[in-house]
C-alpha positions in Angstrom: 30.7 14.2 -22.3 27.7 16.5 -21.0 26.9 15.3 -17.2 23.3 15.5 -18.2 23.6 13.2 -21.0 25.1 10.4 -18.9 22.5 11.3 -16.5 19.6 11.1 -19.2 21.6 7.7 -20.3 21.7 5.9 -17.4 18.1 6.8 -16.6 17.2 5.1 -19.5 19.1 1.9 -19.2 17.1 1.8 -15.4 13.8 2.2 -17.2 15.1 -0.8 -19.7 15.3 -3.0 -16.6 12.3 -1.9 -15.3 10.3 -3.3 -17.9 12.4 -6.3 -17.8 11.1 -7.0 -14.5 7.4 -5.6 -14.9 6.1 -5.7 -18.4 2.5 -5.6 -17.2 3.2 -2.5 -15.5 4.4 -0.6 -18.8 1.4 -1.9 -20.4 -0.6 -0.8 -17.5 1.1 2.9 -17.6 0.6 2.9 -21.8 -3.3 2.5 -21.4 -3.3 5.3 -18.2 -1.4 7.4 -20.7 -3.5 6.9 -23.4 -6.6 8.1 -21.0 -4.7 10.9 -20.0 -4.4 12.1 -23.6 -7.7 11.7 -24.2 -8.9 13.6 -21.5 -6.0 16.7 -21.7 -6.6 16.4 -25.7 -7.9 20.0 -26.2 -5.1 21.2 -23.6 -2.0 20.3 -24.8 -0.8 23.9 -25.5 -1.9 25.2 -22.5 -0.1 22.8 -20.4 3.1 22.8 -22.7 2.5 27.3 -21.7 2.0 26.3 -18.3 5.3 24.5 -18.3 7.0 26.9 -19.7 5.7 29.8 -17.3 6.8 27.4 -14.5 10.7 27.1 -15.7 10.7 31.2 -15.5 9.9 32.1 -19.3 9.6 35.2 -20.5 8.9 34.3 -24.2 7.7 31.6 -25.9 7.7 30.7 -29.5 5.5 27.9 -31.1 5.9 27.2 -34.7 3.5 25.6 -36.6 4.3 26.7 -40.0 4.8 23.1 -40.9 1.3 21.2 -40.8 3.2 18.1 -39.9 5.4 19.3 -36.7 4.8 21.7 -33.9 8.0 22.9 -32.3 7.8 25.2 -28.5 10.7 27.0 -27.5 11.0 28.9 -24.7 13.6 30.9 -22.7 13.4 29.6 -19.0 15.4 27.7 -16.9 17.2 24.8 -18.5 16.6 21.3 -17.4 18.2 19.7 -14.8 18.4 15.5 -14.1 15.1 15.6 -11.7 13.2 17.7 -14.9 14.6 14.7 -17.1 13.4 12.0 -14.3 9.8 13.7 -14.2 9.7 13.7 -18.2 9.9 9.9 -17.8 7.9 9.0 -14.9 4.1 9.2 -14.7 2.9 11.9 -11.9 6.2 12.9 -11.1 7.0 16.9 -10.4 9.5 18.6 -8.3 6.3 21.4 -8.3 4.0 21.8 -5.4 1.1 23.4 -5.2 1.2 27.0 -4.4 5.0 27.4 -4.4 5.0 29.6 -7.0 4.0 27.0 -9.6 0.9 27.2 -11.9 1.0 23.3 -12.4 1.6 20.9 -9.6 0.4 17.5 -10.7 3.0 16.1 -13.1 0.8 15.2 -15.9 0.5 17.9 -17.7 3.4 16.8 -20.4 1.6 13.6 -21.0 -0.8 15.6 -22.7 1.5 15.8 -25.8 0.8 11.8 -26.7 -2.8 12.9 -27.6 -1.0 14.7 -30.7 2.1 12.7 -31.8 3.8 9.0 -32.0 7.7 11.1 -32.0 8.4 13.9 -29.7 11.7 15.0 -29.1 13.1 17.7 -26.0 16.5 19.2 -26.1 17.6 21.3 -23.2 21.0 21.9 -21.7 22.6 20.3 -24.0 21.2 16.7 -24.1 18.0 15.8 -26.9 15.5 13.3 -25.7 13.7 11.7 -28.5 10.6 9.6 -27.5 9.4 7.3 -30.2 6.6 4.8 -29.4 7.7 2.2 -32.1 11.5 2.5 -31.7 10.9 2.2 -27.8 8.9 -1.0 -28.5 11.3 -2.5 -30.8 14.1 -1.8 -28.0 11.9 -3.1 -25.2 11.2 -6.2 -27.6 7.3 -5.6 -26.5 4.2 -4.6 -28.6 3.7 -1.3 -29.5 0.3 -0.5 -27.9 1.9 -1.9 -24.6 5.0 0.6 -24.4 3.9 4.6 -23.3 5.0 6.9 -25.6 6.7 9.2 -22.5 8.5 6.3 -20.5 11.6 4.8 -22.1 13.5 7.4 -24.5 14.4 5.7 -27.5 17.5 7.6 -27.8 19.6 10.4 -26.0 22.0 12.6 -27.5 24.3 15.5 -27.2 22.9 18.6 -28.3 24.3 22.4 -28.4 23.7 24.0 -25.4 21.0 27.0 -25.4 19.0 28.7 -23.0 15.7 27.3 -22.1 14.1 24.3 -23.9 12.5 23.4 -27.0 10.0 20.3 -27.7 9.5 19.2 -31.2 6.2 17.1 -31.9 5.8 14.9 -35.0 1.9 15.4 -35.4 -0.8 12.6 -35.9 -2.8 14.5 -39.0 -5.8 13.9 -37.5 -4.9 15.6 -34.3 -4.0 19.1 -35.5 -7.2 20.9 -35.1 -6.8 20.6 -31.4 -3.8 23.1 -31.4 -5.9 26.1 -30.3 -4.8 28.7 -27.9 -7.1 31.3 -26.1 -5.5 34.8 -25.6 -7.2 34.6 -22.2 -4.2 32.2 -21.1 -2.0 35.0 -20.9 -3.6 36.9 -18.3 -2.8 35.1 -15.2 0.9 34.1 -15.7 3.5 34.6 -13.8 6.6 35.3 -15.9 5.8 34.6 -19.7 4.8 38.1 -21.2 5.4 37.1 -24.9 4.0 34.3 -27.3 4.6 33.8 -30.6 2.2 31.7 -33.0 3.3 30.9 -36.1 1.0 29.0 -38.3 0.8 28.3 -42.0 -1.6 31.5 -42.7 0.9 34.0 -40.7 2.3 35.0 -37.4 0.1 35.8 -34.5 1.9 38.1 -31.7 0.4 38.0 -28.0 1.9 40.4 -25.4 0.4 40.8 -21.9 2.1 42.9 -19.1 0.6 43.7 -15.9 0.7 46.0 -12.6 -0.7 46.2 -9.3 -3.7 47.7 -10.6 -3.5 47.2 -14.4 -3.2 44.8 -17.2 -2.9 45.1 -21.1 -3.2 42.3 -23.3 -1.9 43.0 -26.8 -3.1 40.6 -29.3 -2.1 41.4 -33.1 -1.6 45.2 -32.3 -5.2 45.4 -30.8 -5.0 46.4 -26.9 -7.2 45.1 -24.3 -7.1 46.4 -20.9 -8.2 45.6 -17.8 -8.8 47.1 -14.1 -7.2 44.1 -11.5 -8.1 43.7 -8.2 -6.5 41.0 -6.0 -6.6 39.2 -2.5 -3.9 36.5 -1.9 -3.7 34.4 -5.8 -7.1 35.5 -6.4 -7.2 38.0 -9.2 -10.1 39.5 -10.8 -9.7 41.3 -14.1 -12.7 43.7 -15.1 -12.6 44.7 -18.9 -12.0 48.5 -19.5 -12.6 48.7 -23.6 -14.3 47.1 -26.3 -11.7 44.6 -26.9 -11.4 43.6 -23.6 -15.0 43.1 -23.6 -14.6 40.8 -26.5 -12.2 39.0 -25.2 -13.9 38.5 -21.6 -17.6 37.6 -23.2 -21.0 38.6 -21.5 -21.0 35.5 -19.4 -17.1 36.1 -18.3 -14.4 33.5 -17.8 -13.1 31.5 -14.9 -9.4 30.2 -14.9 -7.3 28.1 -12.9 -4.6 30.6 -13.7 -5.3 28.9 -17.2 -8.6 29.4 -18.3 -11.4 27.3 -17.7 -14.4 26.2 -19.8 -16.9 27.7 -16.5 -18.5 30.9 -16.9 -19.3 33.6 -14.3 -22.6 35.0 -15.1 -20.9 38.2 -15.2 -18.4 40.4 -17.8 -15.4 39.6 -16.1 -12.2 37.4 -15.9 -11.1 35.6 -12.5 -8.6 33.4 -11.2 -7.5 31.2 -8.4 -5.8 28.3 -6.7 -8.9 26.3 -7.1 -9.4 22.4 -8.0 -10.0 21.2 -11.6 -11.7 18.2 -12.8 -9.1 16.2 -14.4 -9.7 17.2 -17.6 -8.5 20.5 -16.3 -11.4 22.4 -18.0 -14.0 22.5 -15.5 -13.8 23.7 -11.5 -14.8 21.1 -8.9 -17.6 23.3 -7.4 -17.9 21.1 -4.0 -14.3 21.5 -3.1 -12.9 23.5 -0.3 -10.4 25.5 -2.5 -13.0 26.4 -5.3 -15.7 27.6 -2.4 -12.9 29.6 -0.7 -11.8 31.3 -4.6 -15.4 32.2 -5.6 -16.3 33.7 -2.1 -12.9 35.8 -2.7 -14.1 36.8 -6.2 -17.6 37.8 -4.5 -16.0 39.9 -1.8 -13.6 41.7 -4.4 -16.5 42.4 -6.6 -18.8 43.6 -3.7 -15.9 45.9 -2.8 -16.3 47.7 -5.9 -19.4 47.6 -6.5 -20.2 49.3 -3.3 -17.4 52.0 -3.5 -18.4 54.7 -5.9 -15.0 56.4 -5.5 -13.6 53.1 -7.1 -12.3 54.1 -11.0 -14.6 51.0 -12.3 -17.7 51.0 -9.9 -19.9 52.6 -12.2 -18.5 50.8 -15.2 -18.5 47.4 -13.7 -22.3 48.2 -13.0 -22.7 49.1 -16.1 -21.1 46.1 -18.0 -23.5 43.9 -15.3 -26.5 45.8 -16.2 -25.8 45.2 -19.7 -25.1 41.5 -19.4 -26.8 38.1 -18.7 -30.0 38.3 -16.8 -28.8 37.0 -13.5 -32.4 35.7 -12.3 -32.1 32.9 -14.8 -28.7 31.9 -13.2 -30.2 31.7 -10.0 -33.4 29.9 -11.1 -31.2 26.7 -12.5 -30.7 25.8 -8.7 -27.4 23.7 -9.5 -24.1 24.7 -7.8 -22.4 26.1 -10.7 -19.2 28.6 -9.9 -21.8 31.2 -11.3 -24.7 30.9 -9.2 -22.1 30.3 -6.4 -20.0 33.8 -7.1 -23.7 35.7 -7.1 -24.6 33.9 -3.6 -20.9 34.9 -2.7 -21.4 38.6 -3.8 -24.7 38.6 -1.9 -23.1 37.5 1.4 -20.1 40.1 0.9 -22.7 42.8 0.5 -24.3 42.1 3.7 -21.0 42.9 5.7 -21.0 45.9 3.3 -22.1 49.4 4.7 -23.9 50.9 1.6 -22.9 54.9 0.6 -25.6 54.5 -1.8 -28.8 53.0 -2.9 -31.2 51.9 -5.5 -34.1 54.4 -6.3 -37.6 53.3 -7.1 -37.8 56.0 -10.0 -35.1 56.8 -12.8 -32.7 59.7 -12.1 -30.9 62.0 -14.7 -26.9 61.3 -14.3 -27.1 65.1 -13.3 -29.3 64.5 -10.4 -27.4 61.5 -9.0 -24.9 63.3 -6.6 -27.8 66.3 -5.6 -29.5 62.9 -4.5 -26.1 61.0 -3.2 -23.6 63.3 -2.2 -21.1 60.7 -1.2 -21.4 59.5 -4.7 -23.2 56.8 -6.6 -22.9 54.8 -9.8 -25.1 56.9 -12.6 -25.5 53.5 -14.4 -28.3 52.0 -11.9 -30.6 55.0 -12.4 -30.6 54.6 -16.2 -34.2 54.8 -17.3 -33.1 51.8 -20.2 -31.9 49.7 -17.3 -34.5 50.2 -14.9 -35.6 46.7 -15.1 -32.2 45.0 -15.1 -31.7 47.3 -12.0 -34.6 46.1 -10.1 -33.5 42.7 -10.7 -30.1 43.2 -9.3 -31.5 45.4 -6.5 -33.2 41.8 -5.3 -30.3 39.7 -6.1 -28.0 41.5 -4.1 -29.9 42.3 -1.1 -29.4 45.9 -2.0 -30.9 48.7 -0.1 -33.3 51.4 -1.9 -34.4 54.7 -1.7 -37.8 55.0 -1.8 -39.9 58.0 -3.9 -41.2 59.9 -0.6 -37.5 59.6 1.0 -36.3 61.4 -2.0 -38.8 64.2 -2.2 -37.9 64.7 1.3 -34.2 65.1 0.6 -34.3 67.3 -2.6 -36.3 70.6 -3.3 -38.5 69.7 -6.9 -36.3 72.8 -8.0 -33.0 71.1 -7.7 -33.8 68.5 -9.7 -33.8 68.1 -13.5 -37.4 67.8 -15.5 -37.1 64.6 -16.3 -36.4 63.4 -12.7 -39.2 65.6 -11.4 -41.7 64.2 -13.8 -41.0 60.4 -13.1 -41.0 61.3 -9.3 -44.2 63.1 -9.6 -46.0 60.3 -11.4 -44.6 57.6 -9.1 -45.7 59.8 -6.4 -49.3 60.4 -7.1 -49.6 56.4 -8.5 -48.5 55.4 -4.9 -51.2 57.6 -3.3 -53.7 56.5 -5.5 -53.2 52.6 -4.5 -52.9 53.4 -1.0 -56.3 55.6 -1.3 -54.9 58.5 0.5 -54.1 62.4 -0.4 -51.1 63.6 -1.8 -48.9 65.0 1.1 -47.9 68.7 1.5 -44.2 67.5 0.7 -45.6 65.5 -2.4 -47.9 68.2 -3.5 -44.9 70.5 -3.9 -43.5 68.0 -6.5 -47.2 67.8 -8.2 -47.7 71.9 -8.3 -50.3 71.4 -5.8 -49.5 73.0 -2.6 -51.1 76.0 -3.2 -54.6 74.6 -3.6 -55.2 70.8 -2.8 -57.7 69.7 -5.5 -61.2 68.4 -4.3 -61.7 66.0 -6.5 -62.6 62.6 -5.3 -59.5 60.8 -6.8 -57.7 59.9 -3.0 -54.4 60.5 -4.4 -55.1 64.3 -5.1 -58.0 65.0 -2.5 -57.3 65.8 1.4 -60.2 63.3 2.4 -59.8 59.9 3.5 -61.1 57.1 0.2 -63.3 55.7 2.9 -64.0 56.0 6.9 -65.6 52.5 7.3 -63.1 50.1 9.3 -63.4 46.8 7.9 -64.6 44.0 10.1 -63.9 40.4 9.8 -67.5 39.8 8.8 -67.3 41.5 5.7 -66.6 39.6 2.6 -63.5 40.1 0.5 -66.0 41.4 -2.7 -66.7 44.8 0.0 -62.9 45.2 0.2 -62.0 45.3 -3.4 -65.4 47.2 -4.2 -63.8 50.1 -2.0 -60.6 49.5 -3.3 -58.9 49.9 -7.0 -56.3 48.0 -6.3 -56.2 44.3 -5.5 -52.9 44.7 -3.3 -55.0 46.9 -0.9 -58.0 44.8 -0.8 -55.9 41.9 0.0 -54.2 43.8 2.9 -57.3 44.7 4.3 -59.0 41.6 4.1 -56.2 39.8 6.0 -55.5 42.1 8.3 -59.1 42.2 9.2 -58.6 38.4 10.0 -55.4 38.6 12.5 -52.5 39.6 10.1 -50.5 42.3 10.3 -49.0 43.1 7.0 -48.0 46.1 5.3 -48.3 47.4 1.2 -44.9 47.2 -0.1 -46.1 46.8 -3.3 -44.2 50.2 -5.1 -40.7 49.2 -3.5 -40.3 46.4 -6.4 -38.8 44.2 -4.1 -40.9 41.1 -5.8 -43.7 40.9 -3.4 -46.5 43.1 -2.5 -47.3 42.5 1.1 -44.9 41.8 4.1 -45.4 41.2 7.8 -46.9 38.5 9.3 -49.7 35.8 10.1 -52.0 35.3 12.6 -49.2 33.4 14.5 -47.0 35.6 14.3 -44.7 34.0 11.7 -42.9 36.1 9.1 -44.9 36.3 5.6 -44.1 37.8 2.2 -47.0 38.1 -0.1 -47.6 38.4 -4.0 -50.8 39.4 -5.1 -52.2 37.8 -8.2 -55.4 38.6 -9.9 -57.3 35.8 -11.9 -60.7 35.4 -13.7 -61.8 32.0 -12.3 -60.4 29.0 -10.6 -59.7 27.4 -14.0 -57.5 30.7 -15.3 -53.7 30.3 -15.5 -51.7 33.2 -13.6 -47.7 33.8 -14.1 -45.0 34.4 -12.2 -42.0 36.5 -13.8 -38.2 35.2 -13.1 -37.3 38.0 -10.4 -40.8 36.6 -8.6 -39.6 33.5 -8.6 -36.2 34.3 -7.5 -37.4 36.4 -4.7 -39.7 33.6 -3.7 -36.8 31.1 -3.6 -34.3 33.4 -1.9 -36.7 34.6 1.1 -36.2 33.5 4.0 -39.5 33.6 5.5 -42.5 31.7 4.3 -43.6 33.4 0.7 -47.2 32.9 -0.3 -49.6 33.8 -3.3 -53.0 35.7 -2.9 -55.0 35.0 -5.5 -57.8 37.7 -6.3 -60.5 35.4 -7.9 -63.0 37.3 -10.1 -64.5 40.9 -9.4 -67.2 42.4 -8.1 -69.1 41.3 -4.8 -68.6 37.7 -5.4 -64.5 38.0 -5.8 -62.7 35.6 -3.3 -59.3 35.9 -1.9 -57.2 32.5 -1.8 -54.0 31.8 -0.5 -51.5 29.3 -1.9 -48.0 28.4 -1.1 -46.4 28.0 -4.7 -43.0 26.2 -3.8 -45.3 23.2 -2.6 -43.6 20.3 -5.1 -47.3 19.1 -5.7 -48.4 22.5 -7.6 -48.4 21.9 -11.1 -46.4 24.7 -13.4 -44.8 25.4 -16.6 -41.8 26.9 -17.7 -42.8 29.5 -20.2 -39.6 30.3 -22.0 -40.7 32.9 -24.5 -42.2 35.0 -21.8 -39.2 33.8 -19.2 -41.8 33.1 -16.7 -43.3 30.4 -14.8 -47.1 29.7 -15.3 -49.1 28.0 -12.7 -51.5 25.8 -14.2 -54.0 23.3 -12.0 -53.4 25.6 -8.7 -56.7 25.6 -7.5 -56.3 22.4 -5.7 -53.8 23.6 -3.4 -55.0 27.0 -2.6 -57.0 27.8 1.0 -60.2 30.5 0.4 -60.1 33.3 2.7 -63.4 33.7 4.0 
């Protein structure tokens, strides 16, 4: 007789004796098994795939062509006595976390109880048949007090074959739970070939990976990914449309097998993180989860900041065309997605950028002229300029100002499209600041030979006003002398002991930056309203900056127009200030704000 058969029968006899001594314990085990089965109900195929991979299998065949039966076969390591005992005892496993196995809890196989009342396991010449009704009869106990996967109803000798085979007699109402996402193949250590047979046909999935590349073939369609790794944490960037469709706009987080958590970025990532009991979500507060998310953030920052990386521009392009990341940050929850965005920003802070975002769109041909060390052309696209500004704020990226571009390149060295965009920006900036164009700016505007005598300060050589503001002058006077509310607010506050600079053209999410009369750092966004009962709105970008800046954030509200105009300061983060989320415009509208604002006389 096969030695393993003898060991399995001896274990069965021991388990029957244990039941005779403690039938109440078995009843409790049956209750726990039912709870585990319900928790893992949608994960059965994933758990079997994980066990096959941990057994060193390279190929798996799943046969569901008979709607009443599921047969799972692999070519991995044959069972030994320890494996047989692990099948029969709850939460018993020879695997430990981090020892090269994906699973480690020893309860994944119990999930089959969600789909079947009869399970047979065959390996190395022995077949164990688990049948709840038959086991209950042998134990002389009610079926509801007997675990399915505890006492084998019978142990029989079988023909020795490689690997292991599991057969489940399916409960009809549970057949719809038998789904398997191809993403499950991406991070396995051993299994490369998976065949799934259903009544409607056969699906074949093959995954082959190397240090830098992963290819996933699903029914002849190839999905390719660029691979980066640090320890057990792996990042995959989709390289072709089929890979993008598998990844999705919001990406996928895996603990080797796919979870239901998204990452808000079109990537797939995996690591040794802690999951909840259902194995469907990461536990965000756990140290292992935080460590994995931080590593994914570093890997992403390394790619995004290195224009020599083969996927740098590709990844920027995917992010720019993906989810609006400001909505993720505004959710204010510790989700894997929000944790990842903060991890990327932290990683960026420790990296020296070799390029910068631009205040104006740039044609692809002009990018290498302006950034000779390389830069991803995607972030300078006119079509992606709004999303690029948001990413610049979210990631704390550096910005190359229009004035700096004008100093770096000659007008004739850039394309007409870039030159026109740069000229318009420079002229608008000079007009806002109430000053003439510099000589260098006039070169781009085509005015270097003869400066205009127009009264428009943007095209004249004279100052807009030689009058020095004083604290006695009302805000209406400042507003009358300037066309821009930002400049009027700047002058009015600086005359009262503030030290502010106009940064409105930098698209950083606020208009003025500096210190208040007490020397504390402040960021000020200027808004114009018709009266104290009027509403005003903050965009998601402005709200994200407001929440993210470390120093105090204020709103300078320009109320009305003309000599009677007033300037009020409001702290928009005060809990009592009423505001509403206006989803149709993705803005935050402030309603009864005047009770909380302070007029600057």
